[in-house]
Every structure is written in structure tokens, then in C-alpha cells.
C-alpha angles and dihedrals in degrees: 000000000000109000118205127223107256125216112231146178122219134204135180138033118329097236098043118112110281122250121184118200119201118200128216135253115306090006131100144199091280090067088064101046096106094047090045091052091050092052095043092087089073103023143041093238121208118189113186127187108237119230115294090016135096114337096335120110122274120245129183094227122060123171137129099267088053094046091048089053089049088054093048090051090047091054091046091052091053094042092243106157089184138351144178110262125212116182133176123207106314087012089053090055090049089051093048093049089047090051092051093048104031102029093152090063096059127088093179135350121221120181123188119211103326138093135209094263139096119266135196110253135208097188094120093073093046096046091045090054091051092046091052093055106120095235096174093058099044116112098175142009093253089067090053091050092050092048092053097042096089095052096034107033097174104095093200092054091046091053090049091052093044090061083080090062113094136176110241122178091341096310132091118248139168119255090204124070100241094188094053091043092053093048090050097046094103090054091048096052091041131065127223120257113276096188110143094006123131116237125246107261098186125103113290136177124200113197117199132190111235092226097039125108095198102083117085107190094185091065096057109070096057093064101020106038095170096049123126124202128222124186123207114213122232093013135116131193093310090058095149091057097039098046106016097161093051091044094052092046092053091050094046094047091052097048094042090062094047111032114071 
């Protein structure tokens, strides 16, 4: 495997316990700034952009073994022998695969609204809509939002996706590599084979949104026998954005009882 050097943002005191936050598909470190700042009173919080996302390099291949190796190299570069991991959606799957393959490098595992199973995806329609955006003719972000509104009616989700749209040399461009993301979609919604693998026996917290359909509690105990589950009321898959105070409290309550 050839890990890539991930871009990252960092918050909190240098000598505080390390926490690494891993974002989801089509997201980036910037989506987690507010949560990172809230948690920086207790942790030194590192928020990397995973490959093909944010300001990190693009790579044709993108799957969980590769992203876990990126994370291991990231921790090596920062001299982090171990850390608490918090991952959402795709980032949660990266964190779970990392826990199964590098268990000695985890203090705690926290997974937000995802399980170690394969899902059905509808990314093709979304990525196609983004790819069809007439970047050369855009003069402002409102035009981009209007163009996407028919295919992606949820304004909140559109605004989330449009955070990937940047102005570069006077013309709009995507920070993400849409082609690579589309080709990797099956890997992202899937999960590598765990046949013959030992489970992660460390402390783990799985946080589910009450209104989300992503979390599959029955899939957790086989691989994560010591996991506990917390549910956040009035939240869907984007639970950290919809209920940030509740989300932070759940995280802080869990780590307070386990990190000394």
C-alpha cells in the first residue's frame, strides 16, 4: 500500500490526549470544525481530510484498507503512538477497519451512525449532478445552488455538497475528484471481508441518530463485543450537525468514564 500524506486541521493544547476525527463521504475536515473546537478543551483534536477529499491529494484507488493505511501513516508523521478515533459514516468505517487491524494504536473507538456492513448506495445520481454543473459559466454560488436544486431538493444537503465548490484562478472548481469518488462508491458503501479476523475488544461507542436508517445495531457485537450504543434524539444521519450539543455531550460522557 502507498499511503498518502493527509492535510489536517488541529485544535486544542499540544499535550492533551489526542483525538482524530474522520469525516464522511463528500465531506471534509471543515465540516467538523465546530465539533472539534468544542472537544478541544479536553483533547488535542486532529481532523484530517481523507484521500480525494478536502485539501488532501487525489488518488485513483480509495477503499478502507488504503484509508486505514493513510491514517496509520498520518499518526506516524505526528508521532501519535495511539489516539482516540471518532469517525462518521465513511470515516466511521475507516475507524472500524483501523481498529480491527491496528488495535494497539487505539485508546477508544467512537463511530457515528454507521455499521460494519455493506449498504445500498445512490451516489451515482448525486455525483452525476455535481459533475454536470457548468463550472465554466458560473459567476456565483447561488447559480450552482439553483442548478442543483431540481436533482437535490434538500437545501441543507445541497449546501453541504457545495462546500466542495471553490473559486480557483477566477473559475469555480471541485475540490473533490468526482471521477475517483464515483469509481470508488462500491468500496465506500461496502466493508472489507472480516472472515477469520479477531474482533476489537477495546472500548467502543456507537452513536446513532434516532431518525437515521444507517445504523445496524445487530452488526456491531460480533466485531466489537465491548461496544455500547447511544442514540441522539431528533437527529438523522448528520447527527453531529443537527444536534451538536447532544453529540458533544455523548462523546464527553463516554470518554470521561474511560480516559484517566
